[in-house]
N, C-alpha and C positions, 0 to 999 in steps of 0.2 A: 390849342396850337400849339405844338411839340415842341418841347425843350428843345433849345441851343444847346447842340455839342459845345462839349471843351475843347478847343483845338490843344491841342498835344504838341509842347515846345520843344523841337530838336538838342539837346544840350549842344553849349556853347562849347567847341574843341578848339579854341583856338586860347595857346594858354604860352608864358612865357617860358621857353625851353633852356635849357643851361649852356651859356656860353661856350662856344670848341674853341682854344686856345691854345696855339703852337709855340715852344720855343726854340729860340735859332740864337747862331751865335756862333766866334770862332773856338774849334776845336781844344779842349783842354783849359775852356774859362770857366769850368765847373756846370755847362748846363747839366750834364745828367745827377751830380749830386744836387743841385737846386731841384731837381722833380723828385730825386728821393727825398727831398729835407721837405716838400708840398707833400708828397705823399703820407708824411710822418706825421702833418698836421689834420689828417683825416680825420674826424670825430667816428669814422665807421669803420677806418682802416684793419682789414685783420691780414689774407694772404695774399701779399703783393707779389714776394721772389721773384720769379721770371718773367710774372705774367706781361709786365710791358714789350719785352722783348718780343714777344709770341704776337700780341697783337696789334700793338705798335700804338695803343692810345689805353687811357682810362678814366676812373673818374673819380673826384674828392666832394667829400661833403662836409660842409663847411659848420660850425653852428652857429644858428642866427644871433645877428647884431642887435641892441635895443636901439632905436632910431623914436624919437619923439615925432617926427614927421609920417610916421607910417604907423595904422592901426596895427591891434597886437594882433589882429587874425592874420595878416600879410605879413610877419614875421615870423617866415619860416628858413629851415635850416638852407644852406644854400648848394646847392650842386653845381660841379666845374668842370669839364672835360677839355682833359688836356692832348696832344698831341705829341708824341717822342718823333721827332726830326733828328737821323742820323747828324755828326758836327763834321763828317769828313768832307772834303773838300767836294772829292769824287760823287758827294749825293748831293751836290748841288739842284738837279729834278725833283728831287724826291721832296727836297727843303722848299722850293718854290711851290710845288704841291699844296703842302702842308698849310704854306699862307695863305694861297687860293679859298682853300676849303674852312679856315680858322676864321674867326671872328674879330678875333685878339689876337697880341701878338706881344711875347717878354724877349726881347733883345739883352742878352748877355754877353755882358763887358766886364774883365777883372779888370782889378783895380791894380794888380801890379802889372798888367801887361796893356791895357790900353785896346785903343784900336789895331785889328788886326785885320788883314786880307780877309777874310771870311763873316767879318763883323760888317766889313762894307760891301761885301756880296749880300747879305741878308739886311743890308739896311735899303738896299736897290730893289729886293727880293716884298719885303716889305711895303715900301712906295707903291712899287707897280700892281700892290694886290691892292692900294687903296682900304688898309683896313687899317683900325687905330690901334696904336701900341704905346708899352710900357717900358722903360729901360734900368733892368735890372743890373746895378754894380755890386758885382760878386767880389768875394774875397778882398772886403775892407777891414777883415781881422789880419791880416798880414801886416811886418813892419814897414815893408816896401809899397804898400799900395798908396795911389797918389790921388784920388779925386779926382783934383783940381785941372789933372793934367787928361785924366777922363773925358770931362767936361769939355775942356777945348777942344781937343783932338773930337769929338761928336759935334762940334761945333764948326769943324772944317767940312766936313759932310753934312751939314745942313742938317743936322739933327740939334733945334732947339731945348733947351730942357725946360722944365717951368723955376720959374724965378731964376733964371738966368737970359731971360727974353724970349720965349717959347714958352708951349703949350704942352710940350711931350712931358707926360707925367714917371717921373724915378721916385727907386728906392735904395738902400743902401742894405744888399744883407751878406752873410755869409752863410753860404750854405750848409759848410760845416761844423761850425758853430749852431747852424739855426734860430741864427738871429733874422730880425727885419723878413720874416717871410709873412707875417699875417699882415703888416703893413704895405707887402706886394700883394695880398691877394687879399686884399680892401680896396685895391686899386682895381685889381680885373673886375671885382665888384662893380664898382662904381662907374666904370665904361661902360659895361653894359646896362648899366641902369640907362646910364643915357641915351644910347642907341633906341631902350624898348621895343627891341625887335621877339616878333611874334610866330608863333609855328603853330601850324594846324595839323592836329594829328589825324585828321579825318582827310585830309586833302591827298591830292594823286602824291603817291611816293617822289620823295629824292635822296638816294643816299650816294655816297661819294668812295670810289674802293683808296683805300689809302697804303695800302700794303694786300701782294698778293704773293699764293708758292702753289706748288705741287706735293702733298703730302703723299708720302706713298702709302698707307691707311686710307687717307679717307678723302682722296684723290685733287679736285685743284678747293683753295679755300683763300678767302679773301677776309682781310679787314674790311670794317667798313663804316662809318662815322650815317647817321641819320641826320639830313638838315629841316627835313618836311614829310610829312605823313607816314604811316609805322608799317616797318617791315614785319613780317609775319612768318613764323615759317608753314609750311604746305604751301605758300604761296609762288604762282607762276610771275620770275621778274624775266628782265630783259637785259643784256650787259652788255655792247660794243656791236648790237643787235642780235644776241645770241639768247634765244631763251632757255632757262634753267628753273628748275623748282627747289625749293629752298627743304633742305631735308633736319637742315638743324640752323639755332643760333645761338652763341655763345657769348655773355657779359664778358666783361674786363678781368675777372676771376675764374674764367672756361665753366663758369654756369651754365647749362642748357637752360633758355628764356624761350617763352611763347611770343614774345613780341620784343620791339626796340622803337620806342617811341624819339619822337625827335629831340636832340641833342646827345641822342648815344651812341658808344662805340661798340661794335657787335662784330663777333666773328663769324661767317657765314659758310655754309659745306652743303653740299650737293648742286655745285655749277657743274655746265657742260664744259668750261675749259677756263686755262688762267688767265685773269680779264686785266689789261694794263692798269696801271696803278693812276690816276684820277679819271677813270669810268665813272660817267653817271649810270646808280642803277635807278630801274623804273617799273610801270607795271604794260609798258608799252612801249612797243619799238621805235615809235615816233620820240617819245620823250626820253628814249637812252640811248640815243643817238645824236639829242640836240643838245647834248652840251659842249661849251666852250672848254669846259672842263678835259674832254677825254685828249688822250693824247693818241696821237697816229702816227708811227712810226714803225721800223722794220723790230727793232725790239721789242715793243708789245708785242710781236706774235710771239716771242718765246721763242724762236728758234731764227738763227738766221746761218747763209752758208755764202760762204764767198769760194771765188777759184781760188786754186791754189798757186802761190808761186813761187819762184827758183830762188837759193839765196837766201831764206828768210826762215824763219823760225816762225813754224805751223801749230797751232796751238787749239784745243777745242777745250769751250769753258762752260762748267759746271754752277750753277748757284742755285742757295737756297729761295730767293725770292725774284719776282720780278723788279723790283726795286734796288737791290744789290745788283742784278746785271745790268739794269741801264747805267748804273753809276760803274761797274766796268767797264764794259762798250766804250765810254764816252772816255776813257780813262784812256785805253790801249794805245800804245805808241802804234805811229802808221807802218810802220816797218815792221809792225808783225803781222801776220796770215792768219786773219781769223778762219777756220775751218765750218768750226761750228761752234755754237749755241744753245745755252738753253736753261730752262730751268729743273732742280730736281736732281735724284743721285746719278752718279756716274754709274753706267753698265754697261753691259758688252756692246751694245750697238757702239758707245764710244772706242771701245776696244777696238773692235774691229775700222772703224772710219779712221782711226789713228795707224794702224797700223799700212792700210793700203794709202794718207797721204802722208805718211814720216811726220806726225804729229805727238804734242804730247799733251796730255791731258793736265787743265786746272780745275780743282775745285773750290770752291769760297762755301764755306760752312754746309756741306754735301758731304754724304757717306759713299761708299764705292760695294756694293753689292757684290755678294758672296761670290757671282758666277764670272763679273765683273773683275775679282781679285783672281782668280781661276785661270780665267784666259790672259790678263797681263802677265803671269809667269809663264806660259807659254808661247806668248805672241811677241813678249819683249817689248813691250810699252811701258814708255816711264809714263806715271801717275805721281802729282804732287798736288797738297790739300793743304788751306789754309784757314786759320779761324782770325786772319787780322788780316784788313782789305790793304793799311800801306803795304804788309811785308809781301802779297800778291803781286800790285803795282810798284814798288821798288825793284823788285826784280825783274818784271818785265824793262821797266825803264832801262835796268841796265843793261839787259839782253840786248835790246833794240839800240845803244849805244857801244857795242862792242866790251863793256865793260866786264861782264858775265859771260862764261857760256853755259847755257843750262843743260851740261853733260848728262846725258840718260844712264844714270845710276842709281841704285835703289841699295840703300843701308840695310845690311841684314843683320847685324848684332855687332858687340863695341865689348870689350872687356880694359879693363884695368891691369899691369903688368904690375903685382904687390912683392913678387919674388923670383930670383935665377936660381937653375941648377944646372953643374955641368951637365953634359953628356955626350961621351965618346970625344969628336975634335969640336962638339957647338958648344951650342948651350941651350935649355930648357925654359921657354917665360913662362914661371908661375903665374896665374892670370884669374881674375875676380871678373866672371861673365856681368856685364851691367847694364846690357838692353841687349833685347833680343837672343839671340842665339849665335853659337861660335860652333861650324862642323869643320870636318875633315874634307881637302876637297877647297877648301872658301879663296877666293884670291880676297888678300890684306893689304892694309896702308898700315903706317907706324906712323901716328901722329905725335909730335910732342910738341906740345901747347894744343897752335892751329895749324906746326908747320910738318907737312909730308915728309918725313927722315929717312923714308924706305916702304919699300914693297915687296912682295911676297904672294907663298901660298902655304895653306897648313899641310902640314906633312901628316904629322899625329895629331891626337889631344888623349891623354894621361890622366886618370882618376886614379893617382896611387899607384898599382902596376899594370894597372887594369888600362889596356885602350880601347879609347871607344869612339863613337861617332859624332855624335853632337853631344855640347852641353847648352845648358838652358840660362837665362836671368838668373842672379845671384847665386848660383854654383861656381868652385872652382876647380882648375883643371892647370893642368901643364901644358903649353900648347909648342911642339916642334915647326920648326920654318923650311921649307925649301923651295927657293936656294937660301942661305944662309943670310941673315939680318941683323943691322948691327939696333940694338935696342939696350934703354937705362928703367933703371925702375921710377914709375909713374910711367910713364909713356902708355897711350891708346892704342889696342887693335881694335882698328875699323874692318870687319869683313863687309864684302859689298859685291853687287852685280852691274854687271855693265852691259848696257843694252847698245 
């Protein structure tokens, strides 16, 4: 009789993946500081820098904790994936999606401030997502810390902590002093062990976009969390029903990798378009379109055009990522007229559109390309860029309320008056240029503190006995005004162009 062939068993690819954790809470309650403290607990921590800002997620690896109830072989180092969600109220949608992607949430509440508006919003998001969560009471090292008040305030919002009539685990931490971090991470691991969630590296791919942007060098880029299956380079994928082929994968340290197993945060390049945050990535169009996480909105198209209306401030808005753009669009006052919006740098097309629609161009965390800069001067279009979302939204709110008029002015340079010299029947202002440049023919304001005390033009500039056309920042010169203007030492000369 022939020998019975031995059947080759396919290796079991079902494993316990790293838990995906989202950290939420009110702005200024120490969420970012806590994430930094958690990063420093990583035994494999090397080069973090600004990586979290670029990918929106990272992983830490903790040493194995001895457990007499587990076998020695099973006591391996523990890896945890963290999603970094913004804390400002304008990023509500992003925080909501972060909770839906995550397995566990950490709710950060400052011991000195207690429950605040975004704390309440975060509680609702966590409960709606139906995921287990831990309360981290931060800033317990401050003299004004009042833990009892935090516990009572949480109770009013139906958050019942362990040992206080409920089952929500909690920890006292100080992100600044890096105390209580180990206890907090132990709670994360314990919650994850209780869920016993498994993922299959060989299952159909299921990954979720947590952030996306248009990179001027690499094209559409997405930060992704893999929940099931494996994401591989050169693989054909579908996002929002659009086919793409992955050209590259990068881990949270921006190192190129060949594949990303379940629980891994990764940056993906080679996409056909900028995907919307919350979109599901799959290897077939049906899978990619069947996700309840997919956000169907005008914002997800990365570009929105509205008809111009008279007697309103017209704006064109550009942001660095889809998430930032969504947050800004959700917060723009109703009586601001949005002409166009999208992700990526400010281009010549924006200048031309602004000129024809009498708009100003606002940019959040974006650059102005060289062609747009040149065109801006000839077409006399105002561009304002911001690094902080508060500043952009506050100015728009003030403009909508009539408190602030966004005058179309561009500051060309400024200088501090440090001396004065008599000249014929007037005076020359001895000036040190502190910003930009001062040039002959400039329209200027004289500022005393923040108050404008005079306006004039630069008749001439002198260095010694020589008359020159322009003086750059860091150099000194004598400035003669026409018409004459009153000035004193320490006043500021501000040169500007009005559109």
